[in-house]
N, C-alpha and C positions, 0 to 999 in steps of 0.2 A: 488614480492606478489600478490597468487591467488585472486579472486574473493570473495571465501567462508571467507578471511580473512580479507578482506577490509569490507565484512557486518557487518562483528563479531567487528571489530573496531572501524567500526561507530558506531555501536548499544551501547559500551561501553561507549563512550564517549560522544552520545549525552544522556545516562541514567547518566552519572556523574556527565554532567552538570545542569541535571532539579535542580529545586530548591527542597526543602526536607521537611524544615523549614523557617518557619518568620523570615525575617532578624530582624526583630525589636520586636518581645518577645521571638521567636525560638518557639512557637506555630508550630500544623500539618499543614498542607496544605489541600485543598481539591482544583482539575483541576476543571475552571466552562468553561474552551473550550477554542480554537484560543491560546492556549497556554496564558493563564493567571490562576493564582493558589490563592483562599483566605485561610489564617489564620481563622479557626474556634475557634479564642481565641478571635483577635483583629480587624480581620474584613480587616487584610491591605490587599490590593495584591502583588503580586510576577509573574514576567514571564521569559519565556523561553529560549530558542535561534529562538524556531518555533515563536514564540509570535513577539522577535523581528522584525525577519524576512516578517511578515507580518504584522506588522506597519509599516516599513520603505516604504515595498510597496505598501503597503493601501496612504502613504503620499505623495510618491516622483515618482511613477507610475512603471512598470520595469524597470530593470538596469543588466548588466549582473554581474555573482557571485560574482569576483572582486570587483566590489564597495559598493555591499550589502554587503561581509565580510568583507570589509575595515574600512564604517559607521555603522555597527551595531555591530563589536568588536566576529562576531561570527566566528570561523574560517573554509578556505572554504572548507573543506574537508567535513563540515556538511555540509555546502550549497550542496554541490557538491550527499552527501549522501541524503537528500532531496528529490533532483534531482530524484535519480537513488529509491527508497521508494514511487517515487509517489505523496509527499506532499506538493511541488513546480509544475510549470510547468513554460516551457518555453513557453515565447508569441507568438504566430502564427505570420509568417512575421519576425522572430526571424533572426537576419543575423548568429547567433551563436544557433548551439545545441549539444545537448550529444548524443553520439556514439550506437548503436542497438551492445551487448554483443559478438552475431554471426553472425552477415552482417558486420555490418560495417553504416549502413544508420543513415541519421540523426530521431532522436525521439524528443520530447519536454521530455518526462518523462517516469522513469521507466526505467527497463532494454534492454526489448526486442522487436521489433517491432512488430506490431501485424502478418505479413506475417511470423515470425519465430516462437511467438504463437502460433499459427494455426498448425505448421509443426511440435512441439512441443508436441501438446494436439493429435494429428494425429498420433506419432509416439507412444505415449505412449498408445491407444486405443486395442493396438495388444498384450502390454506387462503383461496389466493386465483383469482378467478375475474371474469375480463374479458368484459363481453357485447359488448364492443365486436372480440373475439377471433373469428373463425370457427372451424368444422373445414373440415378438405377434405375433400372426397366418395372413397369408396375405390373406388367405378368409375364415373366418370366417363363419361357419353354422349357422345360427337360426335355434331352436328347436321352435317347435310348442308350446308346452305348460312349462311352469316354476316347471314340480315334476322334480322329481331323476329317473335316467332309471339303469335299471340294463338288462350285456349283459345275454342271451338266457332265458330269463325273462316274457315271455308274458301274458297280462291279458286281 
């Protein structure tokens, strides 16, 4: 399966697992942050997969993705997807990291290392041309007064 299909699969599964109705009264939920949702009607709080992982890490500290998955009930694919999206980070000094999709070097989160991102953006500069963006002059000549000047008109 390609990278695009992996991303789409992650997004679909992540959205399907988010709570959308209150488990007590079936009321609508509003997002309050950190993976928590609150019911408009009864005030009951629901938690999504990100909130479960966040709470686990806050309580037990950093752990391998497999351990987090086993203890929170969140599928390992979603944990890895959250690492790739940058929602989670592997702590500095860890024995295991994820790999850059371009060069294969170790990274703590995301899909690409800083060098590969820099190379990608530099190569994109030559592809795009925007006629609305002007170029700054290298040597700007200062005029003496603030009036408008016309060529060939002396006063």
